[in-house]
N, C-alpha and C positions, 0 to 999 in steps of 0.2 A: 019625586028626587032619586037619583041614580045614584046606590052608592058604587066608590073603584073597588076595584078589583084587589083581591085579599093577596099579598103580598111577605114575601118573608121582615122576619123582625124587623128593628133601624137597631141601629147601633144608641149607646145612652146617648142621652138630645144635648146631657155638658157636651160631652166631647166636640171638640172642631176637627174636623179633615183639616191635619194637616200638607206640610209639601209633598212626606211621603208616605201617604193616606192612600191606599189603596183603591183605587175606582172599582163602585161595584158596577158585577158582571152581572148582565139580564141572567139571571134561571128559564133556561131551555124547556117550555113547556108541552107538549106537542097536543093539544087539545087547542090551545090557547094560541097556538102558531099558528094552526090550519087554520083558524077564524083568523083572525088578523092579520095573515100575507094571501091567503088566500083573495082572489080579486073575481070575481061574475066573468066570465068568459072564461073562465076553466081554463088561468095561470098558474104556473108550478109555484110550490111552496120555496119560503127561503131556505138557506140551509140553517141547520142545527147547530145553537153554542156551545163550546167545550166546556167538559168543567172545569171549575174553578181553581182546583189546585195545578189544573194543566196551565192557567195561565199568567203564575207569577212572572213578574217582571225582574229583570236583570242585573236592578240592583237588590232587589229581595236575595235571589241567590248569592251573591256577591256576601251580602249582612250577613246568612246564613252562615258560609264557610265562616268568615272571619270570626263568628260566636263558637262554632264549633273547634274552630283553630286554637282559638280562646283557651277555650274550656280545660283543650288536651293539654297544655299550656299548665293550665293551675292542676291539673288530675299528677303531672309528670314531676310537677313543684313539691306539692302533699309528699306525693311518694319519697323521694329527697328526706325529706325532712324527716320524715316518718322512722326510715333507712338510718341516718347520723342519731333520733336519737336513743336508735336498739339494737348502736353499736355500745361492744361491753369487753372489748378488746383481744379478747377469745376467736374472732375469726375474721376470715380474708376472704376478699372475692368470694366467701361463698367456702371459705378451705378453712377447719376447722386448726386454732394455732394453740398446741403442746407447747405445755412451760416446764419449769422445774418436778414444780410436782405433779404435775399428769403425768412424767416420764418418771418420777419417782414411784409413782401408784403402778405403774403398766413394766417394768421393772425394777423389779425389787432388789436387794440386796445379797445375792445366794448368801449361803450358812457353812462358815467355814471350817468343814469338816476335818477332822483328825485325816492326815494321809496317814496311808498306809506304812508301815517300816520298809516294801520293798521299794518304795515310794522315795525315800527318806536318803536308804543308801543309792539309791542311782545316781541323786541330784549329790551329792555330796563326792561320786567316784568321778562326774561329770568336773565337777566345777575343781576336784584336785587335777584331774586330768589337763584342763584351762592351765593351768597353772604353775605344771611341767611343760607343757608347749613352749608357754610367755618363755619361760625359763632358759628354755632353747635357745629360743629366738634369739636371745640376750646374748647369751655366751655367743651366738654364731656370731655376731656383729662385731663385738669385741677384739674376737679373732680375725677374724677378716682385718677388722682397723689395726691390731699386731701386727701381722703377716704384711698388708699391705704399708707402716712405716718399717719393714724392716730386722722389729724386734724379738719374731721369734719367723721360724723354719719351722716349715714343715718336712720332714719326708716319709713319703708313701714310699709302699714298696719294699724290698729285701734291695738294700744298701748295695753296692758296689765292694768286691773284696779292696782291702788295703796293700799298694804293690806291697813287693819288699823289697823297702829302700836298695838300689847297686852304688857300690862301693864304686867309689873316681875308681880310673887306671892309672895304675902306680909305678907302671914299665917306661925304660927313660928309652924314647925314642929319638931317631934321625929325624933329617929335615928332608923330607925327598924332596924330586926334581917338580916343580909345576905343573909341567905337561903333563905329569902323571896321576896328577889331582885334577878328575870328573866332578863341578863343582854345581848347584842348584840356586840360584840369589832368590830370595822371597823378600816382599815388600810388608812388615810389619804393622811399619805407621804411619800417619799421617797424608806424609808428601808426597807427592805423585809421583812417580819417573824415577826414582833413589834407587831399583834394583836393577834398571836397565841400562843408566847410569856408570852401579861397581860394574854391573857388568858389562861390560865394557872398558871398563878398568882392570879386570880381572882380565880379558881377553887380550892385549894389550902387553900382559904378564907373562901369556901362556898359557893359562888355565884353559882348557874344555870348558867350555857350558853351555852346561845340558836343555835347563828347564829357566823361566823366568817369569817370575807370577808375582801372587798377595798370600800372606797367608800371618795370620795370627797364632800371636805367644800370651802365653802367662809370665813369661821370665821381663825382669826386667833390666839387663843388659843392654849395651848401646849392640849389641852381637850374637848373637845367638848361633853357635856353632852344630848341627844337630849330625850323627853319623854310628855306622853298627861298628859291630866289635872288627869287623877288617876294617875300618876305618879310620881307628886311631891316628894313626901315621898324617894322612891327610889331612883327619880336623885337628892333627900339632902342628902342621902346615900353615892352615889358616889360623890358627891362632896366633900367629909371628902377625901373620898383613894383616890381621885387625887388634887394635888394641885396646883393652882391657874387655876381651868376648869369652862369655861360657862354655863351656862345651857340655852337652848330653845326648845322652844313649840311647838310643834307640833300639829295637831285634832286625832292622832290617841285613842284607846279606851281603849284602853286595859293600863293594868301599867308596859308593859316591858321599859328599857331603853336603847337607844343607846351609845356605846362611840366610840368615834370620834376619831383618833390620827392623832397630826399635826406632821410637822417635829419638832415641839419645845417641843413635848414630851419628858421630862429629865426624867420617874422611876414613882410608884405610892409612896404611902407615906407607910414607915413601919406599918407594925397593931400596934405595941404597940403607935407605937403616932395620931393612926386616933381619932381624937375628937369626941363620942358619944355625946355628949349634944344637945340641942333643938337648932334649928337657923332655920334662914330661905336662898332660895335660891339665889346663887349671878351669876344675869345676865348682865351687863354692857352695854348691846345693846337694852336692853328693858327699858324703861318709863314707872313709875318713876325708878328710880334707888331704890333697894333693903332700904329699912330700915337698916340691922343691917349685913355687909358680912359672908356668910358663914363661911368662914376658920376663925372666927377669934371664942376664943372661953368663956368660962364665966369670969367671974371676978376670979382675981387668977390662972386660969391657962394658959400653956405657949399656944403660937399659933404654928400652927402645921411648919416642916419644908419643906421649898417646896425643 
């Protein structure tokens, strides 16, 4: 009786091969393959059977890959759980968190040493200086407000010398002819064209008119008559033609007369009512006041209409 050839040890007799059981692959034995596969007549031996590990089925490879992925997920989950358990609030993303106690330990409060006397004096000087600067700024703001409101008037530099008041000419003057009086007419009011109208009226009365322009004045009379010492008679003539006029003397050398019409000007004296009798100039702003008003007439002659 012939015994069967010895083969690999068999699996557990109680284990039944299932669906996914790996079929047994015959083991290649060179001696046996040669005797079994050789035939009389010198035929070629059959091809060698590859190793068992190389002949894994596709289903086994997939199962192995799934097992590896499952193990990787389990390992990552365990690692996360360990990290959560190990958190103590002093680190975040690998960086150490410093709390107030740590800061106090790292940067302790320095001891306050006694300051030297020079430092104390310097600080006191700085404080006093700042207080003085603040006081100067406040005073400047208050003064600026007072000047702006007109409560305070600042005069910078040397003031102008006060001119010696001139006395009003007191000589008695004759009324000169109109054609001998050269007149400059200026508009000192707000009504335009007034100087031109008065100049035309004076030309009709025979006065030579030289200049016609605008000019301001500080006097409040309806008409201001201005001339030099040589023009007293011509100014007297003009005052008789302009009612309520005021005479002002300047330092001009010729005998021309300036007529400045203010906003209160209300017209010339009509030619028939012009007083041509001798008299004196009317200059109430000068001292002493005139001895006889220029607008009055001789006894028995009615006064000129305003």
